[in-house]
C-alpha positions in Angstrom: -1.0 -16.3 2.8 -2.6 -19.8 2.7 -5.7 -18.8 4.6 -6.2 -15.7 2.5 -5.8 -17.6 -0.7 -8.1 -20.5 0.3 -10.9 -18.3 1.7 -11.2 -16.0 -1.3 -13.7 -18.2 -3.3 -16.0 -18.4 -0.3 -15.8 -14.6 0.3 -16.5 -14.1 -3.4 -19.7 -16.1 -3.2 -20.7 -14.3 -0.1 -20.1 -10.9 -1.8 -22.3 -11.9 -4.6 -25.1 -13.0 -2.3 -24.7 -9.9 0.0 -24.8 -7.6 -3.0 -21.3 -6.1 -2.6 -20.7 -5.7 -6.3 -18.7 -3.1 -8.2 -20.8 -1.8 -11.0 -19.2 -0.5 -14.2 -18.7 3.2 -13.8 -17.2 5.9 -15.9 -14.0 6.1 -14.0 -13.4 2.4 -13.7 -11.4 0.2 -16.1 -13.3 -3.1 -15.6 -16.1 -4.0 -18.0 -18.2 -6.4 -16.0 -19.7 -6.2 -12.4 -17.2 -7.7 -10.0 -17.5 -8.7 -6.3 -15.6 -6.3 -4.1 -15.4 -7.6 -0.6 -12.1 -9.5 -1.0 -10.6 -7.7 2.0 -12.7 -10.1 4.2 -10.4 -13.0 3.1 -7.4 -10.9 4.0 -8.9 -10.3 7.4 -9.3 -14.0 7.9 -5.6 -14.4 6.9 -4.6 -11.9 9.5 -6.6 -13.6 12.2 -5.1 -17.0 11.3 -1.6 -15.5 11.3 -2.1 -13.9 14.8 -3.5 -17.2 16.2 -0.6 -19.1 14.8 2.0 -16.6 16.1 0.4 -16.6 19.6 0.7 -20.4 19.7 4.4 -20.5 18.9 6.6 -20.3 22.0 9.3 -18.0 20.5 6.9 -15.6 18.9 4.6 -15.5 21.9 6.9 -12.9 23.5 5.5 -10.3 21.0 2.1 -10.6 22.7 3.6 -10.6 26.2 5.2 -7.1 25.7 1.9 -5.2 25.9 -1.5 -4.7 24.3 -0.2 -4.3 20.7 -1.9 -7.4 19.5 -5.2 -6.4 20.9 -4.8 -2.9 19.4 -4.2 -4.5 16.0 -7.2 -6.8 16.2 -9.6 -4.2 17.5 -8.6 -1.6 15.0 -8.6 -4.1 12.1 -12.1 -5.4 13.1 -13.5 -1.8 13.2 -12.0 -1.0 9.8 -13.3 -4.3 8.2 -16.8 -3.7 9.5 -16.6 -0.1 8.2 -15.3 -1.3 4.8 -18.0 -4.0 4.5 -20.6 -1.4 5.1 -19.1 0.9 2.5 -18.7 -2.0 -0.1 -22.4 -2.8 0.3 -24.1 0.5 0.9 -21.6 3.2 -0.2 -21.4 5.2 3.0 -20.4 8.8 2.9 -16.7 10.0 3.2 -17.2 11.7 6.5 -18.4 8.5 8.2 -15.4 6.7 6.8 -13.1 9.4 8.0 -14.6 9.2 11.5 -14.1 5.4 11.5 -10.4 5.8 10.4 -9.9 8.3 13.2 -11.5 5.9 15.7 -9.1 3.1 14.5 -6.2 5.4 15.1 -7.6 6.1 18.6 -7.7 2.4 19.3 -4.1 2.2 18.3 -3.2 4.9 20.8 -5.2 3.3 23.6 -3.3 0.1 23.1 0.3 1.5 22.9 0.7 1.8 19.1 1.8 5.4 19.1 4.6 7.7 17.8 6.3 8.3 21.1 9.7 9.4 19.5 11.1 10.6 16.2 14.7 9.5 15.4 17.0 12.4 14.5 20.2 12.3 12.4 22.3 13.1 15.5 21.2 9.8 17.1 19.2 11.6 19.8 15.4 10.8 19.6 13.0 13.6 19.7 10.5 12.7 22.5 7.0 13.8 21.5 4.6 15.0 24.2 1.0 13.7 24.1 -0.4 16.8 22.6 1.8 16.2 19.5 2.1 12.4 19.4 -1.6 11.7 19.5 -2.7 13.9 16.5 0.5 12.9 14.6 -0.2 9.2 15.1 -3.8 9.6 13.9 -2.6 11.7 10.9 -0.2 8.9 9.9 -3.0 6.3 10.2 -5.6 8.2 8.2 -3.1 9.4 5.6 -1.8 5.9 4.9 -5.3 4.3 4.8 -6.4 6.9 2.2 -3.1 6.6 0.2 -3.7 2.9 -0.3 -7.4 3.5 -1.0 -6.5 6.1 -3.7 -4.0 3.8 -5.4 -6.5 0.9 -5.5 -7.6 1.5 -9.1 -6.2 -1.3 -11.2 -6.3 -5.1 -10.8 -3.6 -6.2 -8.3 -2.2 -2.7 -7.9 -2.9 -2.0 -4.2 -2.0 -5.5 -3.1 1.3 -5.4 -5.0 2.3 -1.9 -3.9 1.6 -2.6 -0.2 3.2 -6.0 -0.4 6.4 -4.5 -1.8 6.4 -1.8 0.8 5.9 -4.4 3.5 8.8 -6.4 2.2 11.0 -3.3 2.4 9.9 -2.6 6.0 10.4 -6.2 7.0 13.9 -6.3 5.4 14.9 -3.1 7.1 13.5 -4.1 10.5 15.2 -7.5 10.3 18.5 -6.0 9.2 18.4 -3.4 11.9 17.8 -6.1 14.6 20.6 -8.3 13.1 23.2 -5.6 12.9 22.6 -4.4 16.5 22.2 -7.9 18.0 18.6 -7.4 18.9 15.7 -9.9 18.7 14.0 -10.0 15.3 10.8 -11.2 17.0 9.3 -7.7 17.3 5.8 -6.3 16.7 7.0 -4.4 13.6 8.5 -7.5 11.9 5.4 -9.6 12.9 3.0 -7.0 11.5 5.0 -6.7 8.2 5.2 -10.5 7.8 1.4 -10.8 8.3 0.9 -8.0 5.8 3.2 -9.7 3.2 1.2 -13.0 3.5 -2.2 -11.3 3.2 -1.1 -9.5 0.0 0.6 -12.6 -1.5 -2.4 -14.8 -0.8 -4.9 -12.3 -2.4 -2.9 -11.3 -5.4 -3.4 -14.5 -7.5 -7.2 -13.8 -7.4 -6.9 -10.0 -7.9 -4.3 -9.8 -10.7 -5.7 -8.9 -14.2 -8.2 -10.1 -15.1 -9.5 -9.9 -11.4 -12.1 -12.3 -10.2 -12.6 -10.3 -7.1 -11.7 -6.8 -5.8 -10.5 -6.1 -2.3 -12.9 -3.1 -2.0 -12.6 -0.6 0.9 -12.7 -3.6 3.2 -9.3 -4.7 2.0 -7.7 -1.3 1.0 -8.4 0.2 4.4 -7.3 -2.9 6.2 -3.8 -3.2 4.6 -3.4 0.6 4.8 -4.1 0.3 8.6 -1.6 -2.5 9.0 1.0 -0.6 6.9 0.6 2.4 9.1 1.0 0.2 12.2 4.2 -1.2 10.9 5.5 2.3 10.2 4.6 3.6 13.7 6.1 0.5 15.4 9.3 0.8 13.4 9.8 4.6 13.3 8.2 5.9 16.5 8.9 3.2 19.0 12.5 2.2 18.2 15.0 3.4 20.7 17.9 4.9 18.7 20.0 5.0 21.9 20.8 1.3 21.3 22.5 2.1 18.0 26.2 2.5 18.2 28.1 5.3 16.5 30.0 2.9 14.2 27.0 1.2 12.7 26.6 1.3 8.9 22.9 2.1 9.2 22.4 5.9 9.0 20.5 7.4 12.0 18.2 9.2 9.6 17.2 6.1 7.7 14.1 5.2 9.8 12.7 8.6 8.9 13.4 8.3 5.2 12.2 4.7 4.9 8.6 5.2 5.5 7.8 8.0 3.0 10.0 6.5 0.3 8.5 3.0 0.2 5.0 4.4 0.1 5.9 7.4 -2.0 3.9 6.4 -5.0 0.5 6.1 -3.2 1.3 9.3 -1.2 2.1 11.3 -4.3 -1.0 10.0 -6.0 -3.1 11.0 -3.0 -1.6 14.5 -2.7 -2.0 15.1 -6.5 -5.6 14.0 -6.3 -6.5 16.2 -3.4 -4.7 19.2 -5.0 -6.4 18.6 -8.3 -9.9 18.3 -6.9 -9.7 21.3 -4.5 -8.3 23.4 -7.3 -11.4 22.5 -9.4 -13.7 23.5 -6.4 -14.6 19.9 -5.8 -14.5 17.7 -2.7 -11.1 16.0 -2.1 -13.1 12.7 -1.9 -14.8 13.2 -5.2 -13.8 10.4 -7.6 -12.1 11.0 -11.0 -10.1 9.3 -13.7 -6.9 11.2 -13.4 -4.9 9.0 -11.0 -1.3 8.0 -11.9 -2.4 4.5 -13.1 -5.1 6.1 -15.3 -2.5 8.3 -16.9 -0.3 5.2 -17.6 -3.3 3.7 -19.5 -3.7 7.0 -21.4 0.0 6.8 -22.5 -0.7 3.5 -24.2 0.3 0.9 -21.6 -1.8 -2.2 -21.2 -3.6 -2.9 -18.0 -1.0 -5.4 -16.7 1.9 -3.3 -18.0 0.6 -0.2 -16.1 0.5 -2.3 -12.9 4.0 -3.6 -13.5 5.3 -0.1 -14.0 3.9 0.9 -10.7 5.5 -2.1 -9.1 8.8 -1.1 -10.7 8.8 2.4 -9.1 7.7 1.2 -5.7 10.3 -1.6 -5.8 13.1 0.9 -7.0 12.4 3.2 -4.1 12.2 0.4 -1.6 15.4 -1.2 -2.9 17.2 2.2 -2.5 16.2 2.4 1.1 17.2 -1.2 1.9 20.4 -0.7 -0.1 21.4 2.3 2.1 21.2 -0.2 5.0 23.4 -2.8 3.3 26.0 -0.6 1.6 28.3 1.9 3.3 28.6 4.1 0.2 25.5 6.3 0.0 26.7 7.8 -3.2 27.0 4.3 -4.9 23.4 3.4 -3.9 22.0 6.8 -5.0 23.9 6.6 -8.3 22.7 3.1 -9.2 19.2 4.1 -8.2 19.4 7.2 -10.4 20.6 5.1 -13.4 17.9 2.6 -13.0 15.3 5.4 -12.7 16.5 7.1 -15.9 16.3 3.8 -17.7 12.8 3.3 -16.3 11.7 6.7 -17.5 13.1 6.0 -21.0 11.4 2.7 -21.2 8.1 4.2 -19.8 8.1 6.7 -22.7 9.6 4.7 -25.5 7.4 1.5 -25.2 4.0 3.2 -26.0 5.7 5.3 -28.7 7.1 2.1 -30.3 3.8 0.4 -30.1 2.0 3.3 -31.8 4.7 3.4 -34.5 4.4 -0.3 -35.2 0.5 -0.2 -35.3 -0.6 -0.6 -38.9 -2.1 2.5 -40.4 -5.5 2.3 -42.0 -5.2 2.3 -45.8 -7.1 5.1 -47.6 -9.5 3.8 -50.2 -10.0 5.9 -53.3 -13.7 6.8 -54.0 -15.2 4.8 -56.9 -15.0 6.5 -60.3 -18.2 7.5 -61.9 -19.3 5.2 -64.7 -18.9 6.8 -68.1 -22.1 7.0 -70.2 -21.8 6.2 -73.8 
């Protein structure tokens, strides 16, 4: 967090000199050209965190378990180089897609792979290579693009991914604590690094943003989020969980799609909308969820906070299922808060429009009478 926060000004100056600027376009909400290579500062924060973790005796065991650290660094470096090229030269979607697939391949080569899928009966479903390899790449590419799609307002992507990372970290830590396992795991380390990167960048990126993360940042945090999901869901041995645990067996499967449901829904709606119109799924438009919030009458900051609310609500529901034995209680409270959120979402813009002063009609001047 500290390294990311402190390196943002230098990265901003470099972005201006390098020519990585976001021009004002029809679909954007900013009104002045803004540097857009802030993800480079997040990459420096990741490198600093990995170096610091490798130097701590207790956390060093994460790096001794295999090549996971090397897979993270290689894939992150590839994605950052790809993002820098796109932020400067606007490369075509097919090239970006190929780079994302290559990053997923580097994950697989270094042991970050969906080997199993936990099932409600406690018996993991072991995936053969012909299924695990394409499924892993699908998760990586889908998560990267989901984060990229949601990166449309100042501070939105960093906040959404940060909240999702907090939920994943809380669940992984709770799972390790309840089962007497070590909390020094690759999944917890990855989520902790991701939380720090987002927290360090957010003060510079919240409205009014002085720098954007660009594809360099959105693809990087999407990559790390997918790594945390894979390490937590597809590589955890459910055989170590006892039958009396309060954590449901199916929770690892539900956790991942729920905490990132907002960017995933936005991505799927965008793809469906564009293909229905006969356009490319990668063709930009101004109909994302955050754009619709602005059309409802919410301010820029309020639209971002609304998105934070929904992601935080879904994440709290998942973590609550880990803490509370009564599933009905957690779901009921979540439903009540969701209903209150919907009412507030609709009522606040309506109230503002109602309190807005109406323009007074001016009567036309009367014609002067001639004597």
